[in-house]
C-alpha positions in Angstrom: -20.1 -13.2 -22.4 -17.3 -14.5 -24.6 -14.3 -15.1 -22.7 -11.0 -13.5 -24.2 -7.5 -14.5 -23.6 -4.7 -12.5 -22.7 -1.6 -14.2 -22.5 -2.3 -17.5 -20.7 -5.2 -16.4 -18.5 -8.7 -16.4 -19.6 -10.8 -13.2 -18.9 -14.5 -13.1 -18.9 -16.0 -10.0 -20.7 -14.2 -7.0 -21.3 -14.7 -5.3 -18.0 -12.3 -2.8 -16.4 -13.1 -4.1 -12.8 -12.3 -7.7 -11.9 -13.1 -9.5 -8.6 -10.1 -10.7 -6.6 -9.6 -12.7 -3.3 -6.6 -11.5 -1.6 -5.3 -13.5 1.4 -2.7 -11.9 3.6 -1.4 -11.8 7.2 1.1 -10.0 9.4 4.8 -11.2 9.2 5.3 -14.1 11.8 7.2 -12.8 15.0 8.6 -14.0 18.3 5.5 -12.6 19.9 3.0 -13.9 17.5 4.5 -17.0 15.5 1.4 -18.0 13.9 -0.4 -14.6 13.2 -4.1 -14.4 11.9 -4.9 -14.9 8.2 -7.4 -12.3 6.7 -9.0 -12.9 3.4 -10.7 -10.0 1.4 -12.7 -9.8 -1.9 -11.7 -6.6 -3.8 -12.5 -5.0 -7.2 -9.4 -3.7 -8.9 -8.2 -3.4 -12.5 -5.6 -6.1 -12.1 -3.6 -8.1 -9.4 -1.3 -5.4 -8.4 -4.0 -2.8 -7.7 -6.1 -5.6 -5.9 -3.2 -6.1 -3.3 -2.6 -2.6 -2.9 -6.3 -2.2 -2.0 -6.1 -5.1 0.3 -3.4 -3.4 2.3 -5.5 -0.1 2.3 -8.4 -1.7 4.1 -6.2 -4.1 6.4 -4.2 -1.0 7.7 -7.6 0.6 8.6 -9.3 -2.7 9.9 -6.7 -4.6 11.6 -3.5 -2.4 11.9 -1.5 -4.5 9.5 1.0 -2.5 7.2 2.2 -3.7 3.9 5.9 -3.2 5.4 5.4 -5.7 8.1 2.9 -8.0 6.2 2.7 -10.6 3.7 0.4 -11.7 0.8 -0.2 -15.6 0.9 -2.6 -15.7 -2.4 -4.2 -13.6 -4.9 -6.9 -15.2 -7.1 -9.1 -13.8 -9.7 -13.0 -14.9 -9.1 -15.1 -15.8 -12.1 -18.7 -16.0 -12.6 -20.1 -19.3 -12.4 -22.9 -19.0 -15.0 -21.8 -15.8 -17.0 -24.4 -16.4 -19.6 -27.5 -16.1 -17.3 -29.1 -12.6 -16.3 -29.3 -12.2 -12.4 -30.2 -9.3 -10.0 -27.2 -7.8 -8.3 -27.5 -5.9 -4.8 -24.6 -3.8 -4.0 -24.0 -2.1 -0.7 -21.6 0.9 -1.1 -20.4 3.6 1.4 -18.9 6.5 -0.7 -17.4 10.1 0.2 -19.0 13.1 -1.4 -18.3 16.9 -1.0 -20.4 16.9 2.0 -19.4 13.6 3.8 -19.8 9.8 3.9 -23.0 8.0 2.8 -24.2 4.5 2.7 -26.2 3.4 -0.1 -27.8 0.4 -1.6 -28.0 -0.3 -5.3 -29.6 -2.9 -7.5 -28.5 -3.8 -11.1 -29.5 -6.6 -13.6 -26.4 -8.2 -15.3 -25.1 -11.4 -16.3 -21.8 -11.1 -14.1 -21.0 -9.3 -10.9 -18.2 -7.5 -12.6 -20.7 -6.0 -15.0 -23.0 -4.9 -12.2 -20.0 -3.5 -10.5 -19.0 -1.7 -13.8 -22.5 -0.1 -13.9 -22.4 0.8 -10.4 -19.0 2.7 -10.9 -20.5 4.5 -13.9 -23.7 5.6 -12.1 -22.0 6.7 -9.1 -19.5 8.8 -11.2 -22.3 10.4 -13.3 -25.0 11.0 -10.9 -22.9 11.7 -7.9 -19.8 12.9 -9.3 -17.9 10.3 -7.3 -14.4 9.0 -8.1 -13.3 5.4 -8.0 -10.8 6.2 -5.0 -13.9 7.5 -2.7 -16.3 4.5 -3.3 -16.0 1.5 -1.0 -17.9 -1.6 -1.6 -19.1 -3.2 1.5 -20.9 -6.0 0.2 -22.6 -7.5 -2.9 -25.4 -10.1 -3.3 -27.3 -12.1 -5.7 -30.8 -10.8 -5.2 -34.0 -13.1 -5.7 -36.6 -11.5 -7.9 -39.0 -11.4 -4.8 -36.6 -9.3 -2.7 -35.9 -6.9 -5.4 -36.7 -3.2 -4.2 -35.8 -0.7 -6.9 -38.2 0.4 -9.6 -35.4 0.2 -12.3 -35.0 -3.6 -11.3 -38.8 -4.4 -11.0 -39.8 -3.3 -14.4 -37.7 -6.1 -15.8 -39.2 -9.0 -13.6 -42.5 -9.0 -15.4 -42.9 -12.5 -17.0 -44.9 -11.2 -19.9 -42.5 -8.1 -20.7 -42.3 -7.1 -24.4 -40.2 -4.9 -26.1 -42.1 -3.5 -29.1 -40.2 -2.5 -32.3 -41.0 1.2 -32.6 -38.7 1.9 -35.6 -38.7 -0.4 -38.7 -36.9 0.3 -41.8 -37.8 -2.3 -44.7 -34.8 -3.5 -46.3 -34.4 -4.8 -49.8 -34.8 -8.4 -50.4 -31.5 -8.6 -52.0 -28.5 -6.9 -53.0 -29.9 -6.3 -56.7 -32.8 -4.4 -55.3 -30.6 -1.9 -53.2 -30.3 1.6 -54.5 -28.7 4.6 -53.1 -31.7 7.0 -53.9 -35.4 6.1 -53.3 -38.2 7.7 -55.3 -40.2 8.2 -52.2 -39.6 8.4 -48.3 -39.7 5.2 -46.4 -42.7 4.8 -43.8 -40.8 3.8 -40.4 -43.8 4.3 -37.9 -45.5 1.1 -36.9 -48.6 2.5 -35.4 
């Protein structure tokens, strides 16, 4: 994916979701002058929403609110090899109309952001699940030998072929091009 420049920062691809690493802690007090530092990877549309999501999860996990906490750093994480195809495994917890469910999904993409984008679209379409109801627990690059899902396995064949089922014979030059033809073109290749 080509890198686009917005202002001074470089963004990989044109994904809605970006991976951020947010580092934060509780404000130092007299009781705890050196509080524990927490680091979390979150997906969000921008830096502000990433920090908001960080406080949402930290409040649930470690009882540290935004009011008495501080963000030490927020960095966007970029893919090391954004042009190589990889298999990504995503562990998700989501809330449906009936309750909470755990799920494991596999996607093939060049970047993790692309795989997460696919995941949000799939959960939205197949499960009618909104972004706010989805929690990404873990992500990993899965080797071909460890892939489980049929949708991923079908692309792991070394002799995979994509036959051309529809072929329209185009004119050899611009002078040979006409708006109307005397007879219908044959597009079937079998």
